[in-house]
C-alpha positions, 0 to 999 in steps of 0.5 A: 457473545462471539457469534453475536459480535461476528454477526454484527460485524458481517452485517455492518460490512455489507451495508451500502453506506455509512448511515445504514452501517450506523443504523445497523450498529445501534439496532443490533447493539441495543438488542444484544445488550438489552438496553433502552438506548444505543447511539453513535456520535461521530466527529465531523472533520469540518466542524470538529464537533460530535454529531448524533448520527444514529440512535435507538431509544432517543428521539429520531428527530435529534439525529443530525441536529444535536452536536457537541464540541470536542470537550463538551458533555460526557461525549466529549469527555469520552473522546478526549480521554480515549477510554470508556466512561461508565456511570450509574447516574449520568445527570449528576456528573459535572460534565453532563450536557442535556439536549431536550430534543433527544429526550435523554433526561429519562435515562440515567445509566450511561456507558460510552466508549470511543471509536478509534481508528489508527489513533484518530477518534472517529466518534463515541458509541453510547448505551443508556438505561432508565434504571439508575441502580443499574451500572453496566457491568464489566462484561457489558463494558468489554463487549461494547469496547470490542464492538467499537474496536471491530467496527472502527475500520468499517466506520472509517471506510464508510465515512470515507465513501460518503466523503468521496461522494461529495458530502461531509457528515453535515451535508456540506460538500467534501473536498480534499478527501485523503487516503494514506498508503505507501509510495510505489513510484515517485512523482505527482499526478492529477487526473481522472480515476478509472476503476478496473476490476478482476473477473468475477469479483463482485466487491470490486464492481463499481456503481455506474449509471447507464442510458441503454437499459435494453442492452443491459437487460440483454446482457443480464438475461444472457448470463442467467440463461448461460448459468442455468445451462451450466448448472443443469449440465453439472447436475446431470453429469454428477447425478450418479455420484451424489445422494438425492439430498446433495443433488437437491442443491442444484434445484435450489440454485435453479429456483434462485434463478427463476424470474420471480426470484433474484433475477427479478430484483436485478432487472428492477435495479437495471430499469432504474438506470444501474448497469447490469453488473452493478445491479447484480452486486447490489442484489447479492449484497442485499440477499447476504444482509438478509440471510445474515440477520436470520437465526436459523443456521441452515438459512444463514448457510445459503449466503455461500450459495448466493455469493457463488451464484452471483460470481457465476453470473458476473463471470458470464456477464464479463465475458459478453460485456464490452471489453473496451474501457474509456480512458481519459487523456489524464488517466489514473488507473485504480484497482484493488490489485493492479496487474501489468496487463492492466497497464498495457490496456491504457493507450500510450501517453494517457496513463499519468498515475496508479492507485493499487489497494493491494501490493507493495513498493517492491511489487512487479507493478511498482517496479514497472511504474518506476521504470515508466515514470508513473507516480504510484501509491500502493497498499491503501487502507480504507479506500472505497475503490468503487467510488473513485471511478470518474472522479478527479484524483491527485496521486502523491507518489512521494508521500504515498497519499491520494486525494479525491475531489481535490479543491482548487487550492490543493490542485494549484499546490500540486501543480506548483510541485510538478512545475518546480520539479520540472524546472529543477531538473532542467537547471541540473542538466548541466551537472551531468558530466561533472564529477561528484566531488565536494568543494574540498576535493572529496570524491564519492561515486553516484550509482543507480539502481536498475531493473529494466532498460528504461532505467538505464536510459534515464540513468545515463541521461542523469550522469550515473557513474555505474550501476550499484544495484541491478535487480536481476529478479525483474527479468524473472518477474516479467516472464511466466517461467524461469528465463533460460540462460541465453535469455538471461545473458541477453538481459545482462549484456544490455546492462553491462554494455550500456555502462562499460567500462563503469562497474555494473553490480548485479545482485543474484536472484532475490525473491521471497518476502514481498517479491514473488514469482507467479510460477514459483510460489512461496507460501509462508506465514512470515515471508520476510523472515523466511525463505528468501534471497540467498537462502532460496538460490543456495537451496536451488543451485540449478537456478544460481549456477545458470544465473551466474553462468549467464552473468559471466558469459555476458561480461566477456570483452567488457569485464565490468561485472560485479556480483552481489549476494543478497540476504546474507546472515551467515559466513557459511552462505558466503563461502558456499556461494563463492565455491559455486561462483568459482566453479562456474568461472572455471567452467566458462573459461574451459568453454573458451570464454575470455573473461575475468573473475568478477569482484564479489560482494555481500549485501548488508541488509540483515542485522546479523551482518552488521556485527560480522562486517570484518569477517565478511570483508575477509572473504569478499571484495566489497560490501554494499548496504541495502538500507531499506531492508536493513531499516525494516529489520532493525525496526521490526517494521514492514514498510509496505504495511500502511498500518505501521509504515509511519514507524519506518524511518531511515533517520532512526538513531539505531539505523544511523548508528548501524550505518556508522559502524558498518562504514567504520568496520569495512574501512578498518580492513581496507574494503570499500563500502557502498549503500543503495536505498531510499536514504542514499537518494535523499539529499540530506541522507546522502550528506550524512552517508558521505560524512560516514565514509561511504565510497559510493551511493546508489539510488533511483536515477531521478534522485541523482541530480539533486544529490550531485548538486548538494555534494558539489556545493559543500565541504566534507567537514561541514557534513561531518559536523552535521553528522556529529550533531545528529548522532547526539539526537534520539528522535528520527523526526528531530534528526530529519528536521535538523538535517532539513534545516541545515540544508535549507540554511545552506541554500538547498531548501528547494531540494527538500520539497517544492512548494508548501507542505500539503498539511499546511495547504489543507489546514489553510484551506 
């Protein structure tokens, strides 16, 4: 049964479109379960009705014509209950709904299971049988449930592909097709998608129509000749090392390259107007689907050969194909995984947004995107990348959403958001040089998080009072090797000089988890609970010592350096780190550098540290909470995983209670405590943190003016009353709503989110 399941899933995965996927499902499931009928009903988002989309056993003329309401018939019952329904005599059930055009009156046994993807009912998968005495057994029911669960993602992906192409299930024009990911860089962009793809990745090749067919035929012909030559040379070189049966593999490859074999089919597709690379992809996928249907194990193994040959041909075509890509004035760069090199290929001033299927908010590209001010969405689920090329796209870097084929109404709302954001920041420029102080005289420092010099420039323009978190891993990530002591010293000196005499807090190298160095790979099954942060650098003192030495030398004559240790979970880690820092300090002094011993602090981001605040504070000069990591560790939620990102919430009661405890325990032993992360840059979050007693808030530069405006307009007692109110609540969403309502009533509604919410807009449309 497992092999049957895998076979069906593989076949559906290689389908060209939704309809082909559905036809494969009903055909293969009918055969596997030996039933007379198998049908798929899908929910049409526009009409909110179940539509018969594919069937084996019912009348084909009913496909696309029969539809049921959400609570209508047995199909509606399966969908509303979100569980299987297994009946011996379906017509006798009170919810049975008869459609004469289907011819289903002949069939009495009924088994329907819901198709659910990310809590959304996509449709219902049904099998039926003529014999009323046959009730589908538990094994058959379990098989159909398993099939449904496995295929839900494939169907969602195929459905989205069709929607992006401009058609809904009913054939109407589709608009405002949305996909959810995680925010990579804040902001909103409206532009044209340009899909870029890595070399020799057939799945990432977009479909594209061309006019110059002769040129495409030449490109493909050259690739075939080159690959044939490669295979012949390899076969000749390995002839003395292989047995005859192994050597025959190369003859199989060469036969597949004959003009009357695979290349002939690719040529046919090219002559129909498809570019060479897209034609190759289509033919390879057709071959794969064909071989997957075969029962013979040997023939099914030829799938590997086909894919390998396809990649070889593609690699050669990409070497000779024109490298130039046409970038429109408003380019939204889209890729399965965007690389920094891709960013550099877009002409200056034309890149407005980024969409990367893979990656996280802490990836190298996300950091660069934030520094460049380019709205970015990462880690999207079920987005058909190939269909986004040349299409109008809205990138919502605030909420981690993209919209393809946006309607005029949706574009107008997002344009309003852009305009209101610009107007808001222009209105807040006057606050740049004013102190961050409440109406009743309570002062809280507003700091910034930086990684590149572009961050520094933007931070100074927004009135930052120092750097609360300098991510030292950024210089490491943009190089192809560990930076030397001198190179690090130059990076650090720039940051220290820019903000002198204000403090600059430099976090020691924090790699691992979702921050990787290509030249120092860390391969672990669970990297967030693995070798990362201080654990890495204490295991490699040669890295830690060089970095600290570069920091200390860079601080000479400025003396505004603060050093922060990441991922601390044990007191022994602090003591060992301090020993190394003091050692370097004395060595640098002996070399003749006139420096002061910097203040050393600990980053509180592991739950264990929450319960050791007093012990940690006895050993260091300050504490700083990393709210992003602390939140995801407390909630056991990877915020960069779009499948569970909705469970990540900075306003979770457990998070707020932990933050209250940290501030209280730190102050009880007389040590200052700051916080850096998304919560500090949220106006409502900043109000709560100030009420808790945090001495400094560190955030992205773009958030600073809003936070300062709110702090300067309220009393601390008002903030404390709000904090006491929300600490009594048990839902993060209710807490957030309560805080938003309080800010709105206080006159800060424009800071929460400009314009109507997108959900309201789509619903209204």
